[in-house]
C-alpha positions as CSV (number, residue, x, y, z in Angstrom):
1,M,-22.8,-33.9,160.7
2,A,-23.1,-30.3,159.6
3,V,-24.0,-27.8,156.9
4,I,-21.4,-25.2,156.0
5,T,-22.3,-22.1,154.0
6,I,-19.9,-19.8,152.3
7,S,-20.4,-16.2,151.3
8,R,-17.4,-14.6,149.4
9,Q,-16.1,-11.6,147.5
10,L,-15.1,-12.3,143.9
11,A,-11.5,-13.6,143.8
12,S,-11.3,-14.1,147.6
13,L,-10.8,-17.9,147.2
14,G,-14.2,-18.7,148.6
15,D,-15.0,-21.4,146.1
16,E,-11.5,-22.9,146.4
17,I,-11.8,-23.0,150.2
18,G,-15.2,-24.7,149.9
19,M,-13.8,-27.4,147.6
20,K,-10.8,-27.9,150.0
21,I,-13.3,-28.4,152.9
22,S,-15.2,-30.9,150.7
23,E,-12.1,-32.8,149.8
24,K,-10.8,-33.0,153.4
25,T,-14.2,-34.0,155.0
26,G,-16.0,-35.9,152.3
27,Y,-18.8,-33.3,152.5
28,K,-20.8,-32.8,149.3
29,F,-20.0,-29.5,147.5
30,Y,-22.7,-27.3,146.1
31,G,-21.2,-24.4,144.0
32,K,-22.8,-22.3,141.3
33,K,-23.1,-25.2,138.8
34,E,-24.5,-27.7,141.2
35,L,-27.1,-25.3,142.6
36,E,-28.2,-24.2,139.1
37,K,-28.6,-27.8,138.0
38,R,-30.7,-28.5,141.1
39,I,-32.9,-25.4,140.6
40,V,-33.5,-26.3,136.9
41,S,-34.3,-29.9,137.8
42,L,-37.0,-28.6,140.2
43,G,-38.7,-26.9,137.2
44,F,-37.2,-23.4,136.9
45,P,-36.5,-22.4,133.2
46,A,-32.7,-22.5,132.6
47,S,-33.1,-19.7,130.1
48,K,-34.2,-17.3,133.0
49,L,-31.5,-18.2,135.5
50,S,-29.1,-15.5,134.3
51,K,-31.7,-12.8,135.2
52,F,-31.7,-13.6,138.9
53,D,-28.9,-15.9,139.9
54,E,-26.8,-13.8,142.3
55,K,-27.4,-10.8,140.1
56,K,-28.6,-7.2,140.5
57,I,-32.4,-7.3,140.3
58,G,-34.0,-4.9,137.8
59,F,-37.1,-2.9,138.8
60,F,-39.6,-4.8,136.7
61,A,-37.9,-8.2,137.4
62,G,-38.5,-7.5,141.0
63,L,-42.2,-7.2,140.5
64,T,-42.9,-10.2,138.3
65,R,-44.1,-13.6,139.2
66,I,-41.0,-15.2,137.8
67,R,-39.0,-13.5,140.5
68,D,-41.0,-15.1,143.3
69,E,-40.8,-18.5,141.5
70,Y,-37.0,-18.2,141.3
71,L,-36.8,-17.5,145.0
72,N,-39.1,-20.4,145.8
73,Y,-37.0,-22.8,143.7
74,L,-33.8,-21.5,145.1
75,I,-35.0,-22.0,148.7
76,T,-36.2,-25.5,147.9
77,A,-32.9,-26.4,146.2
78,I,-30.8,-25.2,149.2
79,L,-33.1,-26.8,151.8
80,E,-33.0,-30.1,149.9
81,A,-29.2,-29.9,149.7
82,A,-28.9,-29.2,153.4
83,A,-31.2,-32.1,154.1
84,E,-28.6,-34.4,152.7
85,N,-26.4,-33.1,155.6
86,N,-22.6,-33.0,155.6
87,C,-22.4,-30.5,152.8
88,V,-20.8,-27.2,151.7
89,I,-23.0,-24.6,150.0
90,V,-21.5,-21.6,148.3
91,G,-23.4,-18.3,147.8
92,R,-27.0,-17.6,146.7
93,G,-28.1,-16.4,150.2
94,S,-27.7,-19.9,151.6
95,F,-26.4,-18.5,154.9
96,I,-29.6,-16.6,155.3
97,I,-31.9,-19.4,154.3
98,L,-30.3,-21.8,156.8
99,K,-29.6,-19.2,159.5
100,D,-31.8,-20.9,162.1
101,L,-30.2,-24.4,161.9
102,E,-28.2,-25.3,165.0
103,N,-25.9,-27.5,162.9
104,H,-25.1,-24.7,160.4
105,V,-21.7,-22.9,160.3
106,S,-21.7,-19.7,158.1
107,C,-18.4,-18.3,156.7
108,R,-17.5,-15.2,154.7
109,F,-14.3,-14.7,152.9
110,I,-12.9,-11.3,151.9
111,A,-9.5,-10.0,150.6
112,D,-7.7,-6.8,149.7
113,E,-9.1,-5.4,146.4
114,K,-5.6,-5.0,144.9
115,L,-4.9,-8.7,145.5
116,R,-8.3,-9.8,144.2
117,T,-7.7,-7.7,141.1
118,E,-4.3,-9.5,140.6
119,R,-5.9,-12.9,141.2
120,L,-8.8,-12.3,138.8
121,S,-6.5,-10.8,136.1
122,R,-4.3,-14.0,136.2
123,E,-7.3,-16.3,136.2
124,L,-9.0,-14.6,133.2
125,G,-5.9,-13.6,131.4
126,C,-7.1,-10.0,131.2
127,N,-5.6,-6.6,132.2
128,P,-6.1,-5.3,135.7
129,K,-8.6,-2.6,134.6
130,I,-11.0,-5.2,133.2
131,A,-10.5,-7.4,136.3
132,R,-11.2,-4.4,138.7
133,K,-14.4,-3.6,136.7
134,K,-15.6,-7.2,137.1
135,I,-15.0,-7.0,140.8
136,T,-16.9,-3.8,141.2
137,E,-19.8,-5.2,139.1
138,S,-19.8,-8.4,141.2
139,E,-20.1,-6.5,144.5
140,I,-23.0,-4.4,143.2
141,Q,-24.8,-7.5,142.0
142,Q,-24.2,-9.3,145.3
143,R,-25.5,-6.5,147.4
144,S,-28.6,-6.1,145.2
145,F,-29.3,-9.8,145.2
146,H,-29.2,-10.1,149.0
147,K,-31.1,-6.9,149.5
148,G,-33.7,-7.6,146.9
149,F,-34.4,-11.2,147.9
150,F,-33.6,-11.3,151.6
151,N,-33.5,-7.6,152.7
152,F,-30.0,-8.2,154.0
153,D,-26.7,-6.3,153.6
154,V,-24.2,-9.1,152.6
155,T,-21.3,-7.0,154.0
156,A,-22.8,-6.9,157.5
157,P,-20.8,-9.3,159.8
158,E,-23.4,-10.4,162.4
159,M,-24.7,-13.4,160.6
160,F,-21.4,-15.1,160.0
161,D,-19.7,-17.5,162.4
162,L,-16.3,-16.9,160.8
163,I,-15.0,-14.1,158.6
164,A,-11.5,-14.6,157.1
165,N,-9.3,-12.3,155.1
166,T,-7.6,-14.5,152.5
167,S,-5.0,-11.8,151.6
168,K,-2.4,-13.5,153.9
169,L,-3.8,-17.0,154.4
170,D,-3.9,-19.8,151.9
171,A,-7.1,-21.8,151.0
172,D,-5.8,-25.0,152.7
173,S,-5.1,-23.3,156.1
174,I,-8.5,-21.5,156.1
175,A,-10.3,-24.8,155.2
176,D,-8.6,-26.4,158.2
177,S,-9.8,-23.6,160.4
178,V,-13.4,-24.0,159.2
179,I,-13.3,-27.7,159.7
180,S,-11.9,-27.3,163.3
181,L,-14.7,-24.7,164.1
182,T,-17.3,-27.0,162.7
183,K,-16.2,-30.0,164.7
184,S,-16.1,-28.1,168.0
185,Y,-19.4,-26.3,167.4
186,V,-21.7,-28.9,165.9
187,T,-22.3,-31.3,168.8
188,P,-24.7,-34.3,168.5
189,E,-27.3,-32.2,170.3
190,R,-27.0,-29.3,167.9
191,D,-27.1,-31.6,165.0
192,A,-30.4,-33.1,166.2
193,E,-31.9,-29.7,166.8
194,G,-30.7,-28.6,163.3
195,Q,-32.3,-31.6,161.7
196,K,-35.6,-31.0,163.5
197,K,-35.6,-27.3,162.3
198,L,-34.7,-28.3,158.8
199,D,-37.7,-30.7,158.7
200,E,-39.9,-27.8,159.7
201,L,-38.4,-25.5,157.0
202,L,-39.0,-28.2,154.4
203,I,-42.6,-28.5,155.4
204,G,-43.0,-24.8,155.2
205,Q,-41.5,-24.6,151.8
206,R,-43.6,-27.5,150.6
207,I,-46.7,-25.5,151.6
208,V,-45.5,-22.5,149.6
209,D,-44.8,-24.7,146.5
210,I,-48.2,-26.2,146.7
211,L,-50.0,-22.9,146.9
212,V,-47.9,-21.2,144.2
213,F,-47.1,-23.9,141.7
214,I,-50.1,-26.3,142.0
215,Y,-53.0,-24.0,143.0
216,N,-51.5,-20.9,141.4
217,L,-52.7,-18.5,144.1
218,N,-52.0,-14.8,143.7
219,I,-50.0,-14.3,146.9
220,E,-46.8,-12.2,146.8
221,F,-43.9,-12.9,149.1
222,L,-45.6,-16.0,150.4
223,R,-43.8,-17.7,153.3
224,A,-44.9,-20.4,155.8
225,S,-43.2,-20.7,159.2
226,M,-43.6,-23.5,161.7
227,E,-43.4,-23.8,165.4
228,G,-44.3,-27.3,166.7
229,K,-47.7,-28.1,165.4
230,K,-48.5,-24.5,164.4
231,I,-48.1,-23.1,160.9
232,S,-48.2,-19.4,160.1
233,L,-48.8,-18.1,156.6
234,H,-47.4,-14.7,155.6
235,G,-47.7,-12.7,152.3
236,I,-49.8,-10.3,150.4
237,A,-52.9,-11.7,148.6
238,D,-55.0,-10.1,145.9
239,S,-58.3,-10.8,147.7
240,Q,-60.0,-12.3,150.7
241,K,-61.0,-15.2,148.6
242,T,-57.4,-16.0,147.8
243,R,-56.5,-15.7,151.5
244,D,-59.3,-18.0,152.5
245,A,-58.4,-20.5,149.8
246,A,-54.8,-20.7,151.1
247,L,-56.1,-21.5,154.6
248,T,-58.4,-24.2,153.2
249,I,-55.8,-25.8,151.1
250,V,-53.2,-26.0,153.9
251,E,-55.7,-27.4,156.4
252,A,-56.5,-30.1,153.9
253,E,-52.9,-30.9,153.1
254,L,-51.7,-30.9,156.7
255,P,-54.5,-32.2,159.0
256,G,-53.7,-32.0,162.6
257,Y,-51.8,-28.7,162.4
258,E,-53.0,-25.4,163.7
259,I,-53.0,-23.0,160.8
260,E,-52.8,-19.2,161.3
261,S,-53.0,-16.7,158.5
262,H,-51.0,-13.4,158.6
263,I,-51.6,-12.8,154.9
264,S,-52.6,-9.2,154.2
265,I,-54.8,-8.2,151.3
266,A,-53.9,-5.6,148.7
267,R,-57.1,-4.3,147.2
268,D,-55.4,-3.0,144.0
269,F,-53.1,-6.0,143.7
270,N,-51.9,-6.8,140.2
271,R,-49.4,-9.5,139.6
272,R,-47.1,-8.5,136.7
């Protein structure tokens, strides 16, 4: 049992490889449409998806409450998908969100720009100049999305277990390589540890959702991390009152846990 995440350049066959893996293993496939559907079903407005969904984040969009809400819904959607186990998740920072899972295999697919231009031109039926422009725009948007939401350079290699250049290899062969890596790496022990960590991540995200969506607390960049029976809250609150309220709520929701607050206070805090 495993969770496979895929990061990819546009026209590098990433989605095709993900679907091949799904077909060969029976794993559930979560691409753009499947994740968007799950995010909307959780409560995020469909009309606002296009502003944030793996896109370059504008300055004001990066300061608004809706930005934080999108990120919370995205994290919840990916954690819930991973909780079903045996799945392939494409894009949207999934490899970062699930990076601490022992039963997680992260892949990135790249290809020569000229070949990607040719592939996209054929797929869209457009001339190479338009295809090349779309590739450039996509790379800018991906970098901005990962930097803005996760403070991570998506082109950095260190968080990927496998990076493959699809210029000379077909999707079928690469899918077989990913499956082989997954089978050899994800032992029953790693799977058990991964499931345990995922349960902790889900509890942490549940806390965030309660504080943000039910109690509507003014805390920017709110995150909750768990280690055993200890829960740590992180973020920036508008006042000491809000910080104290977060602690009180979490203590009531999760009795028996030790709650620590590392929430800082911004005196001139204004949620846009």
